C-alpha positions as CSV (number, residue, x, y, z in Angstrom):
1,M,76.9,-39.2,-25.1
2,N,74.2,-38.3,-27.1
3,S,74.3,-37.9,-31.2
4,P,73.4,-35.2,-33.2
5,R,70.6,-36.3,-34.4
6,A,68.8,-36.6,-30.8
7,T,70.3,-33.5,-30.0
8,L,68.5,-32.2,-33.3
9,T,65.4,-33.7,-31.8
10,F,65.2,-32.5,-28.8
11,I,65.6,-29.2,-29.9
12,M,62.6,-29.7,-32.1
13,A,60.6,-31.1,-29.2
14,A,61.4,-27.6,-27.2
15,A,60.6,-25.3,-30.6
16,L,57.4,-27.2,-30.2
17,L,56.6,-26.8,-26.6
18,F,57.2,-23.1,-27.0
19,L,55.2,-22.5,-30.0
20,M,52.3,-24.4,-28.5
21,A,52.8,-21.9,-25.1
22,D,53.1,-18.8,-27.3
23,H,50.0,-19.3,-29.3
24,P,46.7,-21.1,-27.9
25,A,45.1,-23.5,-29.5
26,R,42.5,-22.1,-32.4
27,A,39.0,-22.1,-32.7
28,E,37.5,-24.6,-35.0
29,T,34.0,-24.1,-36.6
30,I,32.1,-27.2,-37.1
31,E,28.5,-27.8,-38.5
32,Y,26.1,-30.5,-38.3
33,E,22.3,-31.3,-39.4
34,G,20.0,-31.0,-36.6
35,L,16.3,-31.0,-35.8
36,I,14.1,-28.5,-34.1
37,E,11.8,-30.0,-31.5
38,P,9.2,-29.1,-29.1
39,Y,11.2,-28.6,-25.5
40,E,8.1,-31.3,-23.9
41,V,4.9,-32.4,-25.4
42,V,2.1,-33.8,-23.2
43,E,-1.2,-35.9,-23.7
44,I,-3.6,-34.2,-21.8
45,G,-6.4,-36.7,-20.1
46,A,-9.2,-36.4,-17.2
47,P,-8.8,-37.3,-13.7
48,A,-12.3,-38.6,-14.0
49,E,-14.9,-40.0,-16.2
50,G,-17.7,-38.3,-17.7
51,I,-19.5,-36.0,-20.2
52,V,-17.4,-33.4,-22.4
53,A,-19.4,-30.0,-21.7
54,K,-16.9,-27.6,-23.1
55,V,-13.8,-27.2,-24.9
56,M,-12.2,-23.9,-24.4
57,V,-9.3,-24.3,-27.3
58,D,-8.6,-26.1,-30.6
59,R,-5.6,-27.1,-32.8
60,S,-2.9,-24.6,-32.4
61,S,-4.2,-22.4,-29.8
62,L,-1.3,-21.1,-27.7
63,V,-2.3,-22.0,-24.0
64,K,-1.0,-20.8,-20.5
65,R,0.1,-23.2,-17.5
66,G,-2.9,-23.4,-15.7
67,Q,-5.5,-22.4,-18.6
68,V,-8.7,-24.4,-18.4
69,L,-9.2,-26.3,-21.6
70,V,-11.9,-29.1,-21.1
71,E,-14.5,-28.9,-18.8
72,L,-17.0,-32.0,-18.1
73,E,-20.3,-32.0,-17.1
74,S,-20.6,-31.2,-13.2
75,S,-23.9,-30.3,-12.4
76,V,-24.3,-33.3,-9.8
77,E,-21.0,-31.9,-8.5
78,R,-21.7,-28.5,-8.0
79,A,-25.2,-29.7,-6.5
80,T,-23.3,-31.7,-3.6
81,L,-20.7,-29.0,-3.4
82,G,-23.6,-26.0,-2.1
83,K,-25.2,-28.4,0.1
84,A,-21.8,-29.4,2.1
85,R,-21.2,-25.8,2.4
86,T,-24.9,-25.1,3.7
87,M,-24.2,-27.9,6.4
88,A,-21.1,-26.3,7.3
89,T,-22.9,-23.4,8.2
90,F,-25.1,-24.7,10.5
91,D,-24.2,-24.7,14.5
92,G,-27.7,-25.2,16.1
93,E,-26.8,-28.6,17.2
94,I,-23.4,-26.7,18.9
95,D,-25.7,-23.7,20.3
96,L,-28.2,-26.1,21.7
97,Q,-25.3,-28.6,23.6
98,Q,-24.1,-25.3,24.8
99,A,-27.4,-24.1,26.4
100,Q,-28.5,-27.7,27.8
101,L,-24.6,-27.7,29.4
102,A,-24.9,-24.5,31.0
103,F,-28.5,-25.5,32.3
104,T,-26.7,-28.8,33.9
105,K,-24.1,-26.5,35.7
106,R,-26.6,-24.2,37.3
107,V,-29.0,-27.3,38.6
108,H,-25.9,-28.9,39.9
109,Q,-25.1,-26.0,41.6
110,R,-28.3,-25.6,43.4
111,V,-28.5,-29.6,44.1
112,R,-25.3,-29.1,45.8
113,Q,-26.4,-26.5,48.0
114,L,-29.7,-28.9,49.1
115,A,-29.0,-31.0,52.3
116,V,-32.2,-33.2,51.3
117,I,-30.8,-34.3,48.0
118,S,-29.5,-37.9,47.8
119,T,-25.9,-38.9,47.1
120,Q,-27.6,-40.4,43.9
121,E,-29.3,-37.5,42.8
122,K,-25.9,-35.8,42.8
123,D,-24.2,-37.8,41.0
124,Q,-27.0,-38.4,38.4
125,V,-26.4,-34.3,37.7
126,A,-22.7,-34.7,37.6
127,T,-23.2,-37.0,35.1
128,E,-25.5,-35.3,32.8
129,I,-22.9,-32.4,33.2
130,M,-20.4,-35.3,31.7
131,L,-22.4,-36.4,29.0
132,T,-23.6,-33.0,28.0
133,G,-19.8,-31.8,27.0
134,Y,-19.2,-34.8,25.4
135,R,-22.3,-34.4,23.3
136,L,-21.0,-30.5,22.8
137,K,-17.5,-32.2,21.6
138,K,-19.6,-34.4,19.2
139,A,-21.5,-31.6,17.8
140,R,-18.1,-29.2,17.1
141,E,-16.5,-32.6,15.9
142,N,-19.7,-32.9,13.1
143,H,-19.4,-29.0,12.4
144,I,-15.4,-29.6,11.4
145,L,-16.2,-33.0,9.1
146,A,-19.2,-30.9,7.4
147,E,-16.0,-27.9,6.6
148,L,-13.9,-30.9,5.5
149,E,-16.8,-32.1,3.6
150,V,-16.9,-28.8,1.6
151,D,-13.1,-29.4,0.8
152,K,-13.9,-32.6,-0.6
153,M,-16.7,-31.5,-3.0
154,R,-14.6,-28.7,-3.7
155,A,-11.6,-30.9,-5.0
156,M,-14.6,-33.1,-7.0
157,L,-15.8,-30.2,-8.9
158,A,-12.1,-29.1,-10.0
159,R,-11.4,-32.3,-11.2
160,R,-14.2,-31.2,-13.8
161,S,-12.1,-29.1,-15.2
162,I,-8.7,-30.1,-16.9
163,K,-6.0,-27.3,-17.4
164,S,-3.1,-26.9,-19.2
165,P,0.0,-28.4,-17.2
166,I,2.4,-26.2,-19.6
167,S,2.5,-23.0,-21.7
168,G,2.8,-24.1,-25.2
169,V,0.1,-24.5,-28.1
170,V,-2.5,-27.1,-28.6
171,V,-0.8,-29.8,-31.3
172,D,-4.0,-32.0,-31.7
173,R,-8.0,-32.2,-30.3
174,Y,-9.3,-35.6,-29.6
175,V,-12.7,-34.8,-27.9
176,S,-15.9,-32.7,-28.8
177,P,-18.8,-31.5,-26.6
178,G,-20.7,-34.2,-25.5
179,E,-18.8,-37.2,-25.8
180,Y,-17.7,-39.7,-23.1
181,V,-14.5,-39.8,-21.8
182,N,-12.9,-42.3,-19.8
183,N,-9.0,-43.2,-19.8
184,Q,-8.3,-41.6,-23.7
185,P,-6.7,-38.7,-24.1
186,L,-8.7,-35.4,-24.8
187,L,-5.6,-33.0,-26.1
188,R,-2.2,-32.9,-27.1
189,V,-0.1,-30.0,-26.1
190,A,3.5,-29.2,-27.0
191,Q,5.9,-26.3,-24.9
192,I,7.6,-24.4,-27.7
193,D,9.6,-22.0,-25.7
194,P,12.1,-22.9,-25.0
195,L,12.5,-25.5,-28.0
196,R,15.1,-28.1,-28.4
197,V,17.5,-29.0,-31.1
198,E,18.5,-32.5,-31.1
199,V,21.8,-33.3,-33.3
200,I,23.9,-36.4,-34.1
201,V,27.6,-35.6,-33.7
202,P,30.4,-38.3,-34.5
203,A,32.6,-40.1,-32.0
204,Q,35.7,-38.3,-32.4
205,M,33.6,-35.4,-31.1
206,F,33.1,-36.2,-28.1
207,G,34.8,-34.1,-25.1
208,R,34.9,-31.4,-27.1
209,I,31.0,-30.5,-27.0
210,I,30.1,-30.1,-23.6
211,P,27.2,-28.9,-21.9
212,G,26.7,-24.9,-21.0
213,M,28.6,-25.0,-24.7
214,P,26.7,-22.3,-26.8
215,A,26.2,-22.6,-30.7
216,V,24.2,-21.1,-33.5
217,I,21.4,-22.8,-35.0
218,F,20.4,-22.1,-38.6
219,P,16.9,-23.0,-39.4
220,D,15.3,-24.4,-42.9
221,L,13.0,-21.1,-42.9
222,P,15.7,-18.4,-43.5
223,R,13.6,-16.0,-42.3
224,F,14.1,-16.8,-38.7
225,G,18.1,-16.1,-39.2
226,E,20.6,-17.0,-36.9
227,Q,19.5,-18.1,-33.5
228,A,21.7,-18.5,-30.1
229,A,21.4,-21.9,-28.4
230,T,23.3,-23.4,-25.4
231,V,24.2,-27.4,-25.2
232,T,22.0,-28.5,-22.4
233,I,22.4,-32.4,-22.5
234,V,25.6,-34.8,-24.1
235,D,24.9,-38.5,-24.3
236,N,27.6,-40.3,-22.4
237,V,27.1,-43.6,-24.5
238,I,28.4,-43.5,-28.7
239,D,26.4,-45.3,-30.6
240,S,28.9,-48.3,-32.1
241,A,27.2,-49.1,-34.7
242,S,26.7,-45.4,-36.3
243,N,30.0,-44.3,-34.2
244,T,27.9,-41.1,-33.1
245,F,26.4,-40.0,-30.3
246,G,23.4,-37.1,-29.4
247,V,23.8,-33.9,-28.3
248,R,20.9,-31.5,-27.3
249,L,20.7,-28.2,-26.9
250,E,18.1,-25.4,-25.9
251,L,16.7,-22.8,-28.1
252,P,14.6,-20.0,-26.5
253,N,11.6,-19.1,-28.3
254,A,9.8,-16.1,-26.3
255,E,7.9,-15.0,-29.0
256,Q,6.8,-18.4,-29.8
257,Q,6.6,-17.6,-33.6
258,M,9.1,-20.5,-34.5
259,P,7.7,-23.6,-35.4
260,S,8.7,-27.2,-33.9
261,G,9.7,-30.1,-36.7
262,L,12.1,-27.6,-38.8
263,K,15.7,-29.1,-39.9
264,C,18.1,-27.0,-39.2
265,L,22.2,-26.4,-39.6
266,V,23.9,-26.4,-35.8
267,R,27.3,-24.7,-35.5
268,F,29.8,-25.1,-33.2
269,E,33.2,-23.4,-32.0
270,V,35.6,-25.7,-30.5
271,E,38.9,-25.4,-29.9
272,E,41.2,-27.4,-32.5
273,D,42.4,-30.7,-31.3
274,A,46.1,-30.5,-30.0
275,D,47.1,-34.1,-31.7
276,E,45.6,-32.8,-34.8
277,A,47.6,-29.4,-34.4
278,K,51.0,-31.0,-34.2
279,K,50.4,-33.0,-37.4
280,A,49.0,-30.0,-39.1
281,T,53.2,-28.5,-38.5
282,G,54.6,-31.8,-39.0
283,W,56.5,-31.5,-35.6
284,V,56.1,-35.2,-34.6
285,V,58.3,-36.3,-31.7
286,R,59.0,-39.8,-31.4
287,G,61.0,-39.7,-28.7
288,H,65.2,-39.1,-28.4
289,E,67.2,-41.6,-30.0
290,G,70.8,-42.7,-29.1
291,N,73.9,-43.4,-31.2
């Protein structure tokens, strides 16, 4: 038979469960310091060595993906492309072999009608038809190769124009016209739309901050006001030394007015931890006790 104390404990537990079911977990506001960074930073190099002819941008220039940023000296490539294009238009050899094939076929037709022509001569004419057909095929193959050479030279010329792989802003410019470049970077470009926000969070928040969760960003420059961001990455490894883990958020910056490198405050709205809610009410149930 249960004691009155055990009965009271059971009633308290039932009441707690009722209260928790009737009153869902409350939202808890937490804030951490963060850093606004570029979404991506690219060191742009040249796919071919050569002399810099033009640099179309400078530091802080806004650039679009696919925009030409640097041009290398390309007079040789342009001349070679022009020659290849001209060669691709030549079809005189094809016309010659077509005419030769037609003539050989007419000769063969007349030879077949002559009884005084030996078998060897007839065979010689037939062989000439076959050889002319091969020469015509070879001429057509050379024409295809000439067209492929145009494509090759066009690609080589395109390598002399260095384009931006992303839309963003030029952070650094390393070269000027007249410089010889080989393997070194030419420009440094940062993508600032969107931006990313990096924040370090205590380990006890693991599982309460998840990808897709919204947050509010307060940049150090007050004129930018509150900014809405979304959690994109939550580290699955907790740093044992600091007992923290990293969280990354994506911050839209369509006008590209907000600079990267700003410190900020990151505010999350998370559900109150269930265990902490129980402790706050003072209803901690340890279990049934006997007499």
